[in-house]
N, C-alpha and C positions, 0 to 999 in steps of 0.2 A: 307450408311449402317453401315457398323460397323467401330468403332472407332479405333484408336491404342491401347486402355487400353481395352478394351474390347474382342480382338482379339479370335476366339473357338480356344482350342489348339489338336495339330495332336497329336495322340497316340507316343508316345515312345519316344517324345521330353523334356519333362518336367525334364527326367535324365539328357540330355546334358545341361541345364539350370542350374540345381542345383544339382549339383552328392551328394550335404553333404544330400540330403531332402531323409527323410527314406518313401519308395513306400508305397499307400493306405492312404498319411496324405495332408489336403491340401496345396495347393501354399503356401495360406502365411501365415501361419501352423510358430510358432518361432522352429529355430534351437535346437537339443535335448540338456538339460548340463548334468552335473553329480550330481548324488543322491545326498543331504546332510548326508543323512543317510549309504551311504556306506560307505564297510570296506575301509582305505586304508593301504596301503604295508608299511609295516616298511623300512624306512632308513638303507641302507646296505650304508658304506663309503669302498672305495677302494684303495688298495695301487698295484700300477701297475706292470708287469713283469720288467720292467727297475732300481726300483727303487729297494735301497739296503742301509736301515736302522740299524745303529749301536746306541744300548739305549733303552731304554724302552720304550713303549706305553699303555698309558691308556684310555681307552674310554667309554661314557657312549650310544654308538650305535653300532650295529652290524656292523662288519668288514670283506670283503674277501683279505686276502696276497696271493699276485701273485708274488713277487717280492723275496728277499733274508731279512732276520732277524735274527739278531745276539744282545739278550735281552731278559728281561721279557716283556710279554702279559697278560696285565688285564683287561677282560673286565665284571668283575661281572656280571651280570643280563642282557648279551648280545652271542649273537651267533658270533663264530669265525669261518669265513670258509678257507681251506689252500688249494688253487690250486694247479691247476693240474703242474704249473712249479717252484712252490711257495719249497725255502727252508728255513726252519727254526730253529735256534741252542737258543731256549726258552724256560725259565718253563712259561708254560701257564694257565691262571687259565679266566674261564666264566662259563656260566649257560653251554652253549654246546658248543661244538669242532666237524666238520664236516674236514676230512685230505681226498685229493685228492692230494697232494705233497707230500714232507718229510717234518716230527717234529723233531728231536732229541731234547731229553729233557724231564723233570717232565709235565704230561698234567694232571688238576684236573676241573672237570665238575662237576657243581652241579645238570644238569640234567641227560645229554648226551654224549657219546663221537660216532661217528661213522667213519670207517676209509673204506674208498670205493678199488675197486677193485686195481686202481691201488697205493692205500695210502702206506705209509712208515712213521712206528712210531718206533722212537729207544728212550724207556724211560719205567717211572712208571705213570700207568694212576690209578684215582684216579676218582669214577665217580658210579651216582644210575642207568646206563645203559649204556649199550655197545654195539654195532653190527662192525664186524670184515666183511667186503665181502671176497668172493672166492679173492683168488689172490692178496689182502693187506698182506704187509708182516710189522710185530710186534715185537719187542723183546723188554722184560722188565715184569714188572710185575700189575699185576692188580689186584686194591682193589675196589670190590663192596660198596659202603656204604648202608647204611639198612637206608629208612625214619626213619623219628624222632616217628612214631604210632609202627614200627617194634621194634624199641629200647626200646620203652615204655613197650609195651606188653611182651618181652625180661626181661625187667630188672621187672616188677611184677610178673611174674613167678618165676623168680630165687626166692625175697622174700618172695613168697607162700611156695616154697620147702626148704628153710634154715628155715622159721618159723614151718614148719610141723614135720621137725628133731628135733629139739630143742625139744620137749613135751617128 
């Protein structure tokens, strides 16, 4: 009466047969796949804690450094994360800089700089936005760059004042 292909299913045993199956889906349903429209995470390159670099680093991707670097770092449109154990003696240019470790040298970020609670920065910072957590150490000068829209409106205001004063 029962053939091998159509044996009744005993409740709770299907999970043992196929642990990748989503509960409530038929046994012959295809395995779930990633949606092509799902957002993808940005790739981040990493320099480990035992790596020592003496020289210039240039990259077109996000970078996390946990080791030691002596030399300029340029990530133009990308994020640099300075890990907890990192020790950098560098001039840094990136879109975003997040400091958990130690950075000695000037930092220039087009978007923002974050110095986390155990982070340490010795050098001048030029950025549009900055965040310094309680417990962080900073010694240097900060220059906040205004956005292009703010610069344009202040120039127009100055021109209007100069023009009004000359009548």
